[in-house]
N, C-alpha and C positions, 0 to 999 in steps of 0.2 A: 402452135397449139393443135393437138390432134383432135379431130372431130369425133364425136361420139358415134359408135357403130350403130348402123340401122338395124332394126329388129329383124328384117328379112334376111340380112347377112348372117345373123346368129341362128335364126330358126332353120335355115337351110332349105328353102323352097316351099312348095305348096303341098307337102306330104302330110301336114298336120290336119287333124280334124278341126272344124271351126271352133268347137268349145275349147279344145286344148290350145289352139292358137290364140284365142282371146285371153285365156288365163296367163299364158306366157308373155303376151304383149303387156298385160297389166303389171306383171312383175318387172319386166324390162323398163317400163316407164317409171316405176318407183325407184329402181336403182339409178337410172339416169338423173332423176330429180334429186336424189340424195347426194350425188356427186362422189368424188373419190374420198377415201378416208384421210384424216389429217396426218401429216408427216410426223414421224417420231422425233422428239427433240434429241439433240446430240447427247445430252446428259443421261438419257435413258437408253441409248443405243447399246450400252454394255452394262451387264449387271455389276453392282458394287463388289469389290474384292475385300473379303474379310479373312483375317488370319485364322487358320484352323487350330483349335486347341484340343488336345487329348488329355483327359484327366485319368490318372491311374489311382486305384485304391491302394493305400498302404498294405503291406504284406499281412499285417495283423487283421485289418478289416476285411481284406480279400478272403483270408482263411475263415473268418467268422461268417461271411456271406456264403461260402461254399458249404460250411457245416449246416447253416440254416436251410439252404436249398436241399441238402440231402435229407434233413429232418422233415421238411415239407413233403418231399417226394415219398418218403417212407410212410408218412401219415396218410397221404392220399392213397397210396398203395394198400395200406391196411384197411382204410375206411371205405375205399371206392372199389377198385378192381377186385380186391380180395373179398369184399362184402357181397359182390354180385354172384348170382348163381351161374352155373355153366362154366365154360372155358374149354380149351382144346382137349378133346377126348373125354370130357366130363358131362354126363347128362345134366339136365336142368335140376336145380336144387333149391327148394324153398326154405330159407332160414328163418327161424323165429328170433334169433339173436346172433350177433357176431362178436367174438372176443379177439382183440388185437394182442399180438405178442411182440415184445421188444427184445433186442439182443442184450446179452451180458458182456462182460469183458472178454469172454472166451470166443465170441463170434460177433465182433462189432459191426460187421456189414450186413448182418442177417435180420430179417423181419418176417412175420407170419400172421395169419389169422385163422381162427377156428369158427366155422359156421355150424351152428347147432340147429338141427331140424326138429320137426314135431316127433314126440315120443310115439313109438308104434304101439299097437294093441297089446303086445307081450312085454312091454316095458323097456325096449332098447331105444337109445338115443342115436340117430344118425349124425355123423360129423363129416364135414369136408374141411380138410386142412390144406392151406396154401402156404408154401414156404419159398422164400427167395434168399439167396446169399450164403447158404450152407455149402460146404465143400464135399465132394465125394469122399467116402471113407474107404479104408483098406478092406480086404476080404474078411468076412466073419465079424464085421463091425457095422452097426446100424444106428440110426437115430430112433429115439423112442419118445412118445408123448405120454406124459403122466398127469394125473390129477393130484393136487396138493391140498393139505389142510394145515393151516397155521405155519406155512412155510416149509412143511415137511412133505416129501414125496410119499404118496399113499397108494395110488392105484394106477396100474398101467393101462393105456388105451390102445397101443399098437405101435409097431415098428415100421420104418420106411427107409428107403435109400434115396439119394439124389444123384443126378447126372448132369454135368454141364452147369452153365450159369443162369439158365432160365428158371421159371417158376416150377416147383414141384407140387402136384395136386394129388392128394391121397384121401381115400374115404375110409372111415372107421364106423363101427357101431358098438356102443358101450351100454352095459345094463345097469350102471350105477345110478343111484339117486343123486343127481348133480347138485342139488341144494345142500348136500352134506359136505361139499368141498368148496374151497374159496379161491382156487387158482389152477393154472396149468403151467407145465414146464416141458421143454424138449431137452433131452440129454443124449449122450452117446451111450451105446451098450455094446459090449464085446462078448461074443460067445464064450461061455465058461465063467464069466465074472459074476460074482454074487451081489454086487452093488452097481447101480448106474454110474455112468461117468459124470463129468462136470455139466452143470446147467448152462445151456447155450442160449435158450430163449425162455422168457418168462412173461406172465401177464401182470 
């Protein structure tokens, strides 16, 4: 049986201050009195082996979950990131309300929001429009934001272009009495056309 080590062997000489030596000796005496830890039983020496099981969702459920995840992401984008003022290259903007826009069958991956600011003293409403998921258009073709009444396009608010897959942020100012309208749409518009193109986003 191996003898317990003496405190002086562990402490390493007389370099310690008396107070520090007394504290360490007390700890040493407690460890010696406690004795060595109990040995681990052979049954606990190795962790139990459990077979790994991997469950896969059926294709139909997996597709449903992907659609749900995309819808949740779009909702958070519209109500969160799009609802907050500012953004890359955009000064701070204080919105009085935020209108979310959803895609139609012509642009299934797109979504947007319209921030409406305080009406200025001369009657203009500042808008910040954030759009994601629309594709770049050919030359002389743009996207256009319109106000609608009873489902019909009534008043133009401005045109814009997009580039790349990131969010596009544009600012408009419109003089209309917004309470006279009941919705917004985004369409395409080609130079020379007398009518707007198909509706891609709607409220």
